[in-house]
C-alpha positions as CSV (number, residue, x, y, z in Angstrom):
1,X,100.3,123.2,108.1
2,X,96.7,122.1,108.1
3,X,95.0,119.4,106.0
4,X,94.2,121.7,103.2
5,X,97.7,123.1,102.9
6,X,99.2,119.6,103.0
7,X,96.9,118.5,100.1
8,X,97.8,121.5,98.0
9,X,101.5,120.8,98.6
10,X,101.0,117.2,97.5
11,X,99.0,118.2,94.4
12,X,101.6,120.9,93.5
13,X,104.5,118.4,93.8
14,X,102.7,115.7,91.7
15,X,101.7,118.1,89.0
16,X,105.2,119.6,88.8
17,X,107.0,116.3,88.9
18,X,104.8,114.1,86.7
19,X,102.6,116.4,84.7
20,X,99.3,115.3,83.2
21,X,98.3,111.7,84.0
22,X,96.3,110.4,81.0
23,X,95.4,106.8,81.3
24,X,98.4,104.5,80.5
25,X,100.8,107.4,80.3
26,X,104.2,107.7,81.8
27,X,102.9,110.5,84.0
28,X,100.1,108.3,85.4
29,X,102.6,105.4,86.1
30,X,105.1,107.7,87.8
31,X,102.4,109.4,89.9
32,X,101.1,106.0,90.9
33,X,104.5,104.9,92.1
34,X,104.8,108.1,94.2
35,X,101.4,107.6,95.8
36,X,102.4,103.9,96.5
37,X,105.4,105.1,98.4
38,X,103.4,107.6,100.4
39,X,100.8,105.0,101.3
40,X,103.6,102.6,102.4
41,X,104.5,105.1,105.2
42,X,101.2,104.7,107.1
43,X,99.3,101.7,105.8
44,X,99.8,98.1,107.1
45,X,99.7,96.7,103.6
46,X,99.9,98.4,100.1
47,X,99.3,96.7,96.8
48,X,99.3,97.7,93.1
49,X,96.2,96.4,91.4
50,X,97.1,96.1,87.7
51,X,94.5,96.0,84.9
52,X,94.3,96.4,81.1
53,X,92.1,98.9,79.5
54,X,91.4,100.6,76.2
55,X,90.7,104.2,77.4
56,X,89.7,105.8,74.0
57,X,86.8,103.5,73.8
58,X,85.1,105.8,76.3
59,X,86.4,109.2,75.0
60,X,86.3,108.6,71.2
61,X,83.4,106.2,70.6
62,X,81.4,109.3,69.6
63,X,83.1,109.4,66.2
64,X,81.7,106.0,65.4
65,X,78.2,107.0,66.4
66,X,78.6,110.2,64.4
67,X,79.6,108.2,61.3
68,X,76.6,105.9,61.7
69,X,74.3,108.8,61.9
70,X,75.7,110.6,58.9
71,X,75.6,107.3,56.8
72,X,72.1,106.8,57.9
73,X,71.1,110.3,56.9
74,X,72.6,109.8,53.4
75,X,70.8,106.5,53.0
76,X,67.5,108.1,54.0
77,X,67.8,110.7,51.2
78,X,68.5,107.7,48.8
79,X,65.3,106.0,49.9
80,X,66.8,103.3,52.2
81,X,64.7,104.1,55.2
82,X,65.0,100.8,57.0
83,X,68.8,101.0,56.8
84,X,68.6,104.5,58.3
85,X,66.5,103.1,61.1
86,X,69.0,100.3,61.8
87,X,72.1,102.6,61.7
88,X,70.5,105.2,64.0
89,X,69.3,102.6,66.4
90,X,72.7,101.0,66.5
91,X,74.3,104.4,67.2
92,X,71.8,105.0,70.1
93,X,72.5,101.5,71.5
94,X,76.3,102.1,71.4
95,X,75.8,105.4,73.2
96,X,73.8,103.8,76.0
97,X,75.8,100.7,76.3
98,X,79.2,102.2,75.8
99,X,78.9,105.5,77.5
100,X,76.3,105.0,80.2
101,X,76.7,101.3,81.1
102,X,80.3,100.8,80.2
103,X,79.8,97.6,78.2
104,X,82.9,98.1,76.0
105,X,81.1,97.0,72.8
106,X,83.6,98.7,70.6
107,X,86.7,99.0,72.8
108,X,88.4,96.4,70.7
109,X,88.8,99.1,68.0
110,X,91.1,101.2,70.2
111,X,94.6,100.7,71.6
112,X,95.3,98.8,74.8
113,X,97.2,100.0,77.8
114,X,98.1,99.0,81.4
115,X,97.3,100.9,84.6
116,X,97.2,100.2,88.3
117,X,95.2,101.1,91.3
118,X,96.9,101.6,94.7
119,X,95.2,100.0,97.6
120,X,96.5,100.6,101.2
121,X,94.9,98.8,104.1
122,X,94.8,100.1,107.7
123,X,93.7,97.5,110.2
124,X,91.7,98.3,113.3
125,X,92.8,98.0,117.0
126,X,90.8,94.9,117.5
127,X,89.2,92.2,115.3
128,X,87.9,93.7,112.0
129,X,84.1,93.5,111.7
130,X,83.5,96.3,109.2
131,X,85.3,97.5,106.1
132,X,85.2,100.9,104.3
133,X,87.0,102.3,101.3
134,X,88.0,106.0,101.1
135,X,88.9,106.6,97.5
136,X,89.7,109.1,94.8
137,X,91.3,108.8,91.3
138,X,94.8,110.0,90.3
139,X,94.5,109.9,86.5
140,X,93.8,113.3,84.8
141,X,91.5,114.1,81.8
142,X,91.8,115.6,78.4
143,X,90.4,119.1,78.0
144,X,86.7,119.0,77.3
145,X,86.0,122.3,75.6
146,X,82.3,122.0,75.3
147,X,81.6,120.8,78.8
148,X,84.4,123.0,80.3
149,X,83.0,126.2,78.8
150,X,79.3,125.6,79.0
151,X,79.4,123.6,82.2
152,X,76.0,122.3,83.1
153,X,74.5,124.4,80.2
154,X,76.0,121.8,77.8
155,X,72.9,119.8,78.6
156,X,71.0,122.3,76.4
157,X,72.9,120.9,73.4
158,X,73.5,117.3,74.4
159,X,69.9,116.4,75.5
160,X,68.2,117.9,72.3
161,X,70.8,116.0,70.2
162,X,69.9,112.7,71.9
163,X,66.3,113.5,71.3
164,X,66.9,114.3,67.6
165,X,68.7,110.9,67.1
166,X,65.9,109.0,68.8
167,X,63.2,110.8,66.9
168,X,65.0,110.4,63.6
169,X,65.3,106.7,64.1
170,X,61.5,106.4,64.8
171,X,60.6,108.5,61.8
172,X,62.8,106.4,59.5
173,X,60.7,103.3,60.2
174,X,57.5,105.4,60.2
175,X,58.3,106.4,56.6
176,X,57.0,103.1,55.4
177,X,53.5,104.1,56.4
178,X,53.5,108.0,56.3
179,X,55.3,110.7,54.4
180,X,57.3,112.3,57.1
181,X,60.0,113.8,54.8
182,X,59.0,117.4,55.7
183,X,60.0,116.7,59.3
184,X,62.6,114.0,58.8
185,X,64.9,115.6,56.3
186,X,65.5,118.9,58.2
187,X,65.9,116.9,61.4
188,X,68.6,114.7,59.8
189,X,70.5,117.7,58.6
190,X,70.2,119.4,62.0
191,X,71.3,116.2,63.8
192,X,74.3,115.9,61.5
193,X,75.4,119.5,62.2
194,X,74.9,119.1,66.0
195,X,76.7,115.7,66.1
196,X,79.7,117.1,64.3
197,X,79.8,120.1,66.6
198,X,79.6,118.0,69.7
199,X,82.1,115.3,68.5
200,X,84.6,118.0,67.5
201,X,84.2,120.0,70.8
202,X,83.7,117.2,73.2
203,X,87.5,116.7,73.8
204,X,90.6,118.3,72.5
205,X,94.1,116.8,72.4
206,X,95.2,119.1,75.1
207,X,95.7,117.7,78.6
208,X,94.4,119.0,81.8
209,X,96.7,118.7,84.8
210,X,93.7,117.5,86.9
211,X,94.6,119.3,90.2
212,X,91.0,119.4,91.5
213,X,89.8,116.5,89.3
214,X,90.9,114.5,91.1
215,X,94.4,114.7,92.5
216,X,93.1,116.9,95.4
217,X,90.7,114.0,96.1
218,X,93.7,111.6,96.4
219,X,95.3,114.1,98.7
220,X,92.2,114.1,100.9
221,X,92.1,110.3,101.3
222,X,95.9,110.2,102.0
223,X,95.6,112.9,104.7
224,X,92.6,111.0,106.2
225,X,94.6,107.8,106.0
226,X,97.5,109.2,107.9
227,X,95.2,110.4,110.7
228,X,93.2,107.1,110.8
229,X,96.5,105.2,111.0
230,X,97.6,107.2,114.1
231,X,94.2,106.9,115.8
232,X,92.7,103.6,114.6
233,X,89.1,102.6,114.7
234,X,88.2,99.8,117.1
235,X,86.7,97.3,114.6
236,X,86.7,99.0,111.2
237,X,89.2,98.1,108.5
238,X,89.9,101.1,106.3
239,X,91.2,100.9,102.7
240,X,92.7,104.0,101.2
241,X,92.4,103.6,97.5
242,X,93.8,105.7,94.6
243,X,92.0,104.5,91.5
244,X,93.5,104.8,88.0
245,X,91.3,104.9,84.9
246,X,88.4,106.9,86.2
247,X,88.4,109.2,83.2
248,X,87.4,106.2,81.0
249,X,85.4,104.4,83.7
250,X,87.1,101.1,83.1
251,X,89.3,101.2,86.2
252,X,86.7,100.6,88.9
253,X,84.8,98.2,86.6
254,X,87.9,95.9,86.7
255,X,88.4,96.5,90.4
256,X,84.8,95.6,91.4
257,X,85.0,92.4,89.2
258,X,88.2,91.3,90.8
259,X,87.4,92.1,94.4
260,X,83.7,91.6,94.5
261,X,83.6,89.0,97.3
262,X,85.7,91.3,99.5
263,X,83.5,94.3,98.7
264,X,80.2,92.7,99.5
265,X,80.3,93.8,103.1
266,X,82.2,97.0,102.5
267,X,81.1,100.6,101.9
268,X,82.8,102.9,99.4
269,X,83.0,106.6,100.0
270,X,84.5,108.3,97.0
271,X,85.8,111.9,96.9
272,X,85.7,114.0,93.8
273,X,86.8,117.6,93.2
274,X,87.1,118.7,96.9
275,X,88.1,122.3,96.1
276,X,84.5,123.5,96.2
277,X,81.8,125.8,97.6
278,X,79.8,122.8,98.9
279,X,79.7,119.0,98.8
280,X,77.0,117.0,97.1
281,X,76.4,113.6,98.7
282,X,75.2,111.8,95.6
283,X,72.1,109.6,95.8
284,X,72.4,108.7,92.2
285,X,74.4,109.3,89.0
286,X,71.9,109.8,86.2
287,X,74.3,109.6,83.3
288,X,75.5,106.2,84.5
289,X,72.1,104.9,85.6
290,X,73.5,104.3,89.1
291,X,71.5,104.5,92.3
292,X,73.7,104.8,95.4
293,X,73.3,103.1,98.7
294,X,70.9,104.9,101.2
295,X,73.1,103.5,104.0
296,X,76.3,105.0,102.5
297,X,74.5,108.3,101.9
298,X,73.2,108.4,105.5
299,X,76.6,107.8,106.9
300,X,78.2,110.5,104.7
301,X,75.4,112.9,105.7
302,X,76.0,112.3,109.4
303,X,79.7,112.8,109.0
304,X,79.1,116.1,107.2
305,X,76.7,117.3,109.9
306,X,79.2,116.5,112.6
307,X,82.1,118.5,111.0
308,X,79.7,121.3,110.0
309,X,80.4,121.0,106.3
310,X,78.4,122.9,103.7
311,X,76.6,120.0,101.9
312,X,73.6,118.9,100.0
313,X,72.1,115.5,99.4
314,X,70.8,114.7,95.9
315,X,71.3,113.3,92.5
316,X,74.3,114.0,90.3
317,X,72.6,115.1,87.0
318,X,75.8,115.2,84.9
319,X,79.2,113.6,84.7
320,X,79.8,110.6,87.1
321,X,82.3,109.0,89.4
322,X,83.9,105.7,90.3
323,X,81.1,105.0,92.8
324,X,78.8,104.2,89.8
325,X,80.6,100.9,89.0
326,X,80.1,99.8,92.6
327,X,76.4,100.8,92.9
328,X,75.4,99.2,89.6
329,X,76.7,95.9,91.0
330,X,74.6,96.2,94.2
331,X,77.5,97.3,96.4
332,X,77.2,100.0,99.0
333,X,78.7,103.2,97.7
334,X,78.3,107.0,97.3
335,X,80.4,109.9,96.1
336,X,81.1,113.1,98.0
337,X,81.3,115.5,95.0
338,X,82.6,119.0,95.5
339,X,80.7,121.6,93.4
340,X,80.8,125.3,92.8
341,X,77.7,127.4,93.6
342,X,76.4,127.0,90.0
343,X,76.2,123.2,90.5
344,X,79.3,122.1,88.5
345,X,82.9,121.4,89.7
346,X,85.5,124.1,89.6
347,X,87.6,124.1,86.4
348,X,86.2,120.7,85.4
349,X,88.2,119.2,82.5
350,X,89.8,122.5,81.6
351,X,93.4,123.7,81.3
352,X,92.6,126.0,84.3
353,X,92.4,123.1,86.7
354,X,95.8,123.9,88.3
355,X,97.2,123.7,91.9
356,X,97.2,127.4,92.5
357,X,93.4,127.5,92.0
358,X,92.7,125.1,94.8
359,X,90.8,126.2,97.9
360,X,92.6,124.8,101.1
361,X,89.6,125.4,103.4
362,X,87.1,123.3,101.5
363,X,89.8,120.6,100.9
364,X,90.5,120.5,104.7
365,X,86.8,120.1,105.3
366,X,86.8,117.1,102.9
367,X,89.5,115.5,105.0
368,X,87.5,116.0,108.1
369,X,84.5,114.4,106.5
370,X,86.6,111.3,105.5
371,X,88.0,110.9,109.0
372,X,84.5,111.4,110.5
373,X,83.0,108.7,108.2
374,X,85.4,106.2,109.7
375,X,84.3,107.2,113.2
376,X,80.6,107.0,112.3
377,X,81.0,103.5,110.7
378,X,83.0,102.3,113.7
379,X,80.3,103.3,116.1
C-alpha cells in the first residue's frame, strides 16, 4: 500500500477502536497509548509529555461573555450606562484574551483534566546540528454546527457580532454626552439575539470522530517518521510529535513553556486536515494573532515545489493551529493546512468527518511534503 492508504488504515483503526477523542477522555488516552506504541517501533526515544488543562475554558467561555452582554443591555435600559460600558468591555477583553491569545483568564471556572503529548525522536546519522518537529494533533472536536454548516461564511455572522459588541460598549460611555438611545437600544437587542444564536450554535454536545481533523495529520507524520528513520538525515534531528489538546489550544501552550530552551533552535512544521484539494502554507493565523516564521514558510514552500504538491502560501483567515502557540513566542513554525477549493477544510468539526471520506492521494502528498521538509532542512 502507498502512504495515503496506510494513513487511511491507521485512521480507520483508531476511530473504530477508540472512538471520539475529546480532551481528557478515555478515547484520547487510549488513542495516545496506541500512537505511543507505534512511535516506539521506529523512533530512538519516545516520551509522554503530560499536562493539565481545563478544555471547556476555550469552548464554553462564550456563555460567560453572553451573560455579561445581556446583563449590560438590561442595565442600559435601567439607566446604568457606565455599568453597561464596563460589562461589555469586560466581555470583549475576555474574548480577545481567552479566545485569541489563550490567557486562560476564566479557565478556573471549568473542570480540570489530564492529557499527554507523544514525542518521538529520530537521531541523524552524524552529530545533530539542526532540529525539526513534524507534528499533528490526535484529539478530536465537538461538532460545531454554525461553523460546520456555514464554513467560511460564518464570518458574516461572527464579524458583525464582534462589531456590534464593540460599538455598543462605545455608545454606552457616549450616552453621558449625547442621546444615542435611538441607535443603542436596537443595537443592544440585535446583539443579544445574535449572541444567543452564536452561543447556542457554536458547539453541540455531539462528538466528531475527527478523521481529517486531525487524525489523518497524525498518520502523515507517522508515515514520514517511518521513512525518515529508515533513511536518516545527515545532521538533522527529527521529532515526530502527536499533540493532545489542540481543540482547546492549551496543549501546545504547555509544551512550548516546558521545552522552550530546546525549541529555540528548532523549526515546527505542523500538519492539519491533509485530506484536501490543496495545501495552504500559513504565513499567519489571524484569529490567534500569530505571524509565522518566513524561514519555516520558505522551507515548506520549497518542499511542496519539489514534490509537485498543489499549494498556496498565505494567511489563515479563520480557525487556527498548534503552530500559533510557537510563533507567538518567537519560535520558528508554520502549518501546512489542507483545504477544500472553497477555502475551508473538508468536513471541519462535523459529524461527517469520518475515515471513509478521506482522500488517500492528497494524504500521500502530505507525507511526501513532510519527508521532503526533512531533506531541505538537512541540506
